[in-house]
Backbone as CSV, one residue per row, in Angstrom:
resi,resn,N_x,N_y,N_z,CA_x,CA_y,CA_z,C_x,C_y,C_z
1,MET,-103.518,-65.039,25.662,-102.190,-65.428,25.259,-101.506,-66.115,26.447
2,PRO,-100.887,-67.264,26.258,-100.228,-67.957,27.367,-99.155,-67.078,28.018
3,GLU,-98.961,-67.313,29.308,-98.012,-66.517,30.074,-96.621,-66.552,29.439
4,GLY,-96.006,-65.403,29.348,-94.656,-65.298,28.824,-94.584,-65.118,27.324
5,ILE,-95.630,-65.478,26.606,-95.602,-65.384,25.143,-95.541,-63.934,24.698
6,GLU,-96.337,-63.039,25.314,-96.345,-61.636,24.912,-94.961,-61.018,25.109
7,GLU,-94.312,-61.379,26.213,-92.963,-60.889,26.482,-91.991,-61.373,25.412
8,LEU,-92.096,-62.647,25.053,-91.231,-63.222,24.026,-91.485,-62.576,22.671
9,VAL,-92.746,-62.379,22.324,-93.099,-61.743,21.060,-92.526,-60.325,20.998
10,ASN,-92.653,-59.577,22.089,-92.121,-58.224,22.151,-90.603,-58.235,21.948
11,TYR,-89.921,-59.122,22.635,-88.476,-59.220,22.531,-88.053,-59.554,21.097
12,LEU,-88.677,-60.563,20.520,-88.327,-60.964,19.157,-88.683,-59.886,18.137
13,ASN,-89.805,-59.207,18.339,-90.197,-58.135,17.435,-89.165,-57.010,17.436
14,ASN,-88.628,-56.699,18.603,-87.606,-55.652,18.686,-86.328,-56.052,17.956
15,ILE,-86.031,-57.342,17.928,-84.848,-57.818,17.207,-85.104,-57.832,15.700
16,ILE,-86.255,-58.383,15.306,-86.572,-58.533,13.888,-86.910,-57.196,13.236
17,ASN,-87.649,-56.370,13.939,-88.108,-55.083,13.392,-87.623,-53.908,14.229
18,PRO,-86.312,-53.670,14.252,-85.867,-52.513,15.015,-86.473,-51.256,14.418
19,ARG,-86.700,-50.269,15.246,-87.359,-49.052,14.790,-86.372,-47.888,14.790
20,PRO,-85.508,-47.838,13.781,-84.524,-46.755,13.758,-85.157,-45.380,13.653
21,ASN,-86.363,-45.287,13.085,-87.013,-43.989,12.957,-87.531,-43.465,14.289
22,ASP,-87.563,-44.340,15.308,-88.010,-43.893,16.624,-86.964,-43.028,17.303
23,ILE,-85.743,-43.131,16.877,-84.660,-42.390,17.521,-84.113,-41.381,16.510
24,THR,-84.330,-40.139,16.782,-83.882,-39.072,15.902,-83.014,-38.116,16.681
25,GLU,-82.548,-37.077,16.024,-81.707,-36.100,16.705,-82.414,-35.463,17.882
26,ASP,-83.723,-35.258,17.770,-84.444,-34.611,18.857,-84.995,-35.619,19.878
27,TYR,-84.731,-36.871,19.668,-85.202,-37.900,20.588,-84.154,-39.002,20.586
28,ASN,-83.238,-38.947,21.539,-82.098,-39.849,21.503,-82.315,-41.117,22.324
29,ILE,-81.299,-41.952,22.365,-81.377,-43.223,23.081,-81.747,-43.003,24.537
30,LYS,-81.184,-41.998,25.177,-81.481,-41.714,26.580,-82.977,-41.481,26.774
31,ASP,-83.577,-40.697,25.874,-85.016,-40.438,25.950,-85.807,-41.719,25.708
32,PHE,-85.365,-42.529,24.760,-86.044,-43.774,24.423,-86.054,-44.728,25.619
33,HIS,-84.939,-44.773,26.352,-84.857,-45.610,27.537,-85.701,-45.035,28.671
34,ARG,-85.853,-43.718,28.687,-86.622,-43.086,29.763,-88.112,-43.413,29.637
35,ALA,-88.674,-43.261,28.438,-90.117,-43.486,28.267,-90.446,-43.775,26.816
36,ARG,-91.267,-44.792,26.613,-91.744,-45.156,25.280,-92.979,-46.026,25.432
37,VAL,-93.645,-46.294,24.342,-94.809,-47.171,24.348,-94.345,-48.597,24.069
38,CYS,-94.899,-49.514,24.823,-94.715,-50.946,24.589,-96.119,-51.466,24.354
39,TYR,-96.420,-51.875,23.131,-97.786,-52.181,22.724,-98.645,-50.958,22.984
40,ASP,-99.410,-50.948,24.073,-100.255,-49.787,24.378,-100.084,-49.351,25.832
41,HIS,-98.922,-49.649,26.408,-98.666,-49.240,27.782,-97.285,-48.596,27.900
42,LEU,-97.035,-47.940,29.020,-95.805,-47.179,29.234,-94.637,-48.074,29.611
43,ALA,-93.538,-47.903,28.896,-92.321,-48.674,29.160,-91.167,-47.728,29.430
44,GLY,-90.017,-48.308,29.674,-88.818,-47.526,29.961,-88.717,-47.245,31.455
45,ILE,-87.756,-46.422,31.807,-87.498,-46.109,33.208,-88.755,-45.579,33.896
46,GLU,-89.484,-44.694,33.223,-90.693,-44.116,33.825,-91.773,-45.158,34.038
47,GLY,-91.927,-46.077,33.103,-92.909,-47.147,33.255,-92.563,-48.073,34.409
48,VAL,-91.287,-48.379,34.569,-90.832,-49.224,35.673,-91.055,-48.511,37.002
49,LYS,-90.723,-47.217,37.078,-90.927,-46.460,38.310,-92.407,-46.410,38.688
50,LEU,-93.258,-46.246,37.703,-94.700,-46.188,37.959,-95.203,-47.530,38.502
51,PHE,-94.797,-48.608,37.873,-95.186,-49.957,38.312,-94.666,-50.229,39.723
52,ASP,-93.396,-49.936,39.959,-92.803,-50.145,41.286,-93.526,-49.295,42.339
53,GLY,-93.885,-48.064,41.973,-94.593,-47.184,42.898,-95.970,-47.725,43.258
54,MET,-96.647,-48.323,42.284,-97.967,-48.895,42.555,-97.862,-50.102,43.498
55,ILE,-96.817,-50.881,43.335,-96.606,-52.036,44.213,-96.202,-51.554,45.606
56,ALA,-95.291,-50.595,45.684,-94.831,-50.078,46.973,-95.974,-49.452,47.770
57,ARG,-96.911,-48.829,47.091,-98.060,-48.202,47.748,-99.192,-49.192,48.018
58,LYS,-98.919,-50.433,47.666,-99.891,-51.516,47.853,-101.179,-51.274,47.069
59,TRP,-101.021,-50.720,45.877,-102.159,-50.566,44.970,-102.355,-51.858,44.195
60,LEU,-101.254,-52.573,43.972,-101.267,-53.828,43.230,-100.695,-54.944,44.095
61,VAL,-101.273,-56.123,43.969,-100.718,-57.306,44.616,-100.628,-58.419,43.578
62,ILE,-99.638,-59.263,43.766,-99.452,-60.354,42.810,-100.482,-61.442,43.082
63,ASP,-101.081,-61.928,42.011,-102.096,-62.981,42.100,-101.503,-64.345,41.786
64,ASN,-100.967,-64.439,40.602,-100.556,-65.725,40.077,-99.330,-65.505,39.201
65,ARG,-98.202,-65.912,39.698,-96.931,-65.749,38.994,-96.663,-64.293,38.665
66,ASN,-97.035,-63.850,37.474,-96.712,-62.487,37.034,-97.968,-61.665,36.775
67,GLU,-99.117,-62.127,37.275,-100.361,-61.384,37.110,-100.702,-60.681,38.424
68,PHE,-101.277,-59.484,38.286,-101.565,-58.653,39.453,-103.043,-58.279,39.492
69,SER,-103.502,-57.939,40.682,-104.837,-57.383,40.829,-104.741,-56.144,41.706
70,LEU,-105.771,-55.311,41.603,-105.815,-54.094,42.396,-106.313,-54.397,43.805
71,THR,-105.722,-53.739,44.766,-106.244,-53.787,46.128,-107.372,-52.759,46.199
72,LEU,-108.115,-52.768,47.280,-109.147,-51.758,47.475,-108.523,-50.359,47.470
73,ARG,-107.379,-50.250,48.107,-106.645,-48.970,48.125,-106.286,-48.531,46.711
74,GLY,-105.802,-49.488,45.904,-105.439,-49.200,44.524,-106.648,-48.815,43.684
75,LYS,-107.742,-49.553,43.862,-108.965,-49.232,43.123,-109.422,-47.813,43.424
76,ASN,-109.476,-47.484,44.715,-109.916,-46.142,45.109,-108.984,-45.059,44.575
77,ALA,-107.690,-45.305,44.657,-106.718,-44.321,44.185,-106.842,-44.094,42.681
78,LEU,-106.937,-45.174,41.920,-106.997,-45.030,40.468,-108.335,-44.457,40.007
79,ILE,-109.408,-44.835,40.671,-110.714,-44.249,40.330,-110.665,-42.749,40.582
80,SER,-110.049,-42.324,41.694,-109.971,-40.899,42.006,-109.121,-40.139,40.982
81,LYS,-108.280,-40.867,40.253,-107.430,-40.262,39.227,-107.990,-40.480,37.828
82,ASN,-109.250,-40.939,37.776,-109.967,-41.159,36.517,-109.352,-42.205,35.602
83,VAL,-108.708,-43.211,36.184,-108.183,-44.327,35.405,-109.290,-45.364,35.293
84,ASP,-109.568,-45.811,34.075,-110.590,-46.838,33.846,-110.050,-48.179,34.341
85,ILE,-110.620,-48.679,35.425,-110.146,-49.946,35.984,-111.061,-51.107,35.650
86,SER,-112.083,-50.857,34.854,-112.995,-51.943,34.490,-112.282,-52.939,33.575
87,THR,-112.578,-54.183,33.767,-111.998,-55.178,32.870,-112.852,-55.204,31.613
88,ARG,-112.229,-55.417,30.515,-112.960,-55.448,29.253,-113.639,-56.792,29.093
89,LYS,-114.958,-56.750,29.018,-115.707,-57.987,28.832,-115.423,-58.534,27.433
90,ASN,-115.484,-59.838,27.340,-115.219,-60.527,26.078,-113.782,-60.325,25.603
91,SER,-112.893,-60.068,26.542,-111.485,-59.902,26.197,-110.685,-61.038,26.811
92,ASN,-109.778,-61.556,26.045,-108.887,-62.599,26.561,-107.616,-61.997,27.141
93,ARG,-107.560,-60.697,27.179,-106.363,-60.001,27.630,-106.250,-60.015,29.144
94,ILE,-105.046,-60.106,29.633,-104.773,-60.074,31.056,-105.009,-58.660,31.573
95,PHE,-105.594,-58.543,32.761,-105.890,-57.246,33.349,-104.610,-56.485,33.708
96,ALA,-103.710,-57.090,34.441,-102.465,-56.431,34.846,-101.370,-57.473,35.016
97,TYR,-100.219,-57.203,34.428,-99.091,-58.127,34.568,-97.798,-57.336,34.448
98,GLY,-96.739,-57.942,34.921,-95.418,-57.349,34.777,-94.868,-57.689,33.410
99,CYS,-94.674,-56.669,32.580,-94.135,-56.841,31.228,-92.640,-56.523,31.291
100,PHE,-91.804,-57.471,30.918,-90.362,-57.283,31.051,-89.877,-56.202,30.107
101,ASP,-89.135,-55.259,30.663,-88.589,-54.146,29.904,-87.136,-54.468,29.567
102,SER,-86.868,-54.683,28.290,-85.544,-55.136,27.874,-84.461,-54.080,28.035
103,THR,-84.818,-52.796,28.099,-83.784,-51.771,28.276,-83.462,-51.539,29.739
104,VAL,-84.450,-51.647,30.598,-84.258,-51.375,32.030,-83.947,-52.660,32.795
105,LYS,-84.306,-53.800,32.202,-84.115,-55.116,32.808,-84.961,-55.298,34.067
106,LYS,-86.117,-54.649,34.064,-87.100,-54.787,35.141,-88.469,-54.803,34.485
107,TYR,-89.515,-54.865,35.287,-90.864,-54.956,34.756,-91.599,-53.622,34.817
108,HIS,-92.425,-53.380,33.784,-93.383,-52.272,33.794,-94.781,-52.885,33.719
109,LEU,-95.816,-52.064,33.877,-97.175,-52.564,33.929,-97.754,-52.781,32.537
110,GLY,-98.175,-54.001,32.262,-98.832,-54.329,31.007,-100.286,-54.688,31.251
111,GLY,-100.975,-55.051,30.188,-102.371,-55.468,30.276,-103.337,-54.302,30.097
112,THR,-104.610,-54.593,30.322,-105.617,-53.552,30.126,-105.432,-52.400,31.110
113,LEU,-104.969,-52.702,32.320,-104.723,-51.626,33.289,-103.577,-50.742,32.829
114,GLY,-102.530,-51.334,32.302,-101.407,-50.543,31.784,-101.842,-49.625,30.651
115,ALA,-102.721,-50.127,29.783,-103.229,-49.314,28.673,-104.091,-48.163,29.192
116,SER,-104.943,-48.461,30.164,-105.802,-47.412,30.740,-104.974,-46.353,31.448
117,LEU,-103.943,-46.781,32.143,-103.085,-45.839,32.855,-102.353,-44.920,31.883
118,LEU,-101.823,-45.466,30.800,-101.149,-44.639,29.800,-102.111,-43.625,29.211
119,LYS,-103.310,-44.056,28.905,-104.316,-43.154,28.340,-104.608,-41.989,29.301
120,THR,-104.760,-42.298,30.575,-105.033,-41.257,31.571,-103.845,-40.300,31.710
121,LEU,-102.643,-40.843,31.740,-101.448,-39.989,31.849,-101.333,-39.036,30.663
122,GLU,-101.731,-39.503,29.484,-101.740,-38.628,28.306,-102.828,-37.564,28.433
123,GLU,-104.029,-37.991,28.824,-105.161,-37.057,28.924,-104.904,-35.940,29.929
124,TYR,-104.184,-36.242,30.996,-103.945,-35.259,32.050,-102.602,-34.542,31.918
125,GLY,-101.965,-34.674,30.771,-100.781,-33.889,30.465,-99.480,-34.320,31.120
126,TYR,-99.430,-35.539,31.615,-98.166,-36.043,32.153,-97.228,-36.437,31.013
127,LEU,-97.806,-36.942,29.948,-97.044,-37.476,28.817,-97.624,-36.992,27.504
128,ASP,-96.783,-36.951,26.498,-97.221,-36.739,25.125,-96.668,-37.868,24.283
129,ARG,-97.526,-38.496,23.512,-97.080,-39.527,22.585,-96.867,-38.878,21.232
130,ILE,-95.760,-39.179,20.591,-95.474,-38.642,19.270,-96.107,-39.586,18.262
131,ASN,-97.104,-39.082,17.544,-97.884,-39.903,16.611,-97.008,-40.678,15.640
132,GLY,-97.395,-41.913,15.410,-96.723,-42.761,14.447,-95.425,-43.375,14.955
133,THR,-95.098,-43.145,16.235,-93.870,-43.700,16.805,-94.173,-44.300,18.169
134,ARG,-93.176,-44.844,18.773,-93.279,-45.342,20.148,-92.787,-44.287,21.137
135,LYS,-92.470,-43.123,20.649,-91.883,-42.073,21.478,-92.885,-41.482,22.457
136,ILE,-92.411,-41.267,23.671,-93.172,-40.590,24.721,-92.311,-39.450,25.238
137,VAL,-92.909,-38.284,25.343,-92.246,-37.144,25.958,-92.881,-36.951,27.323
138,VAL,-92.052,-37.000,28.369,-92.537,-36.820,29.735,-92.598,-35.326,30.008
139,LYS,-93.800,-34.828,30.311,-94.005,-33.396,30.519,-94.090,-33.026,31.991
140,ARG,-94.533,-33.976,32.822,-94.677,-33.743,34.258,-94.106,-34.926,35.013
141,ASP,-93.539,-34.668,36.161,-92.979,-35.719,37.006,-94.074,-36.725,37.360
142,LEU,-93.872,-37.980,37.005,-94.886,-39.004,37.246,-95.081,-39.300,38.732
143,GLU,-94.132,-38.940,39.575,-94.323,-39.085,41.025,-95.526,-38.269,41.491
144,LYS,-95.793,-37.171,40.800,-96.926,-36.320,41.165,-98.244,-37.040,40.912
145,PHE,-98.236,-38.023,40.033,-99.446,-38.793,39.782,-99.924,-39.480,41.060
146,PHE,-98.978,-39.932,41.888,-99.334,-40.621,43.105,-99.888,-39.683,44.177
147,GLY,-99.547,-38.420,44.091,-99.998,-37.481,45.128,-99.345,-37.807,46.450
148,ASP,-100.102,-37.737,47.507,-99.571,-37.998,48.855,-99.777,-39.427,49.307
149,ASP,-100.283,-40.284,48.433,-100.570,-41.671,48.818,-99.291,-42.483,48.880
150,CYS,-98.758,-42.648,50.058,-97.501,-43.399,50.232,-97.696,-44.688,51.004
């Protein structure tokens, strides 16, 4: 997909197809802004913090405009945390990019790496996804995911 198109599609989809069922009495706007799924990766405040933390720790470096690659430090760190960092062969999908978060007005991690990271965070009990929705319940402080790697 050409650069910027996925971001535009996401933005327009949110306007055309708002998801009122995603916000209920037990999951309010504050929670929705904190954490939710964007396609298949983590969005909201927690997604932005995770992306910023990966950049600050020099796990990710910018390659080309808004595309990122893992540093050796990042590869080692994510492998040690059981995140699948392999690129999907025969995929036209971008490995890692900054996906604009319309509620936070900053970027979170998109691409195959973002999807793998969300999957790992779910498997290790940091997050729970509420089936059939974009809702994410944060169960553990995501800063702990980084450990002592500063």
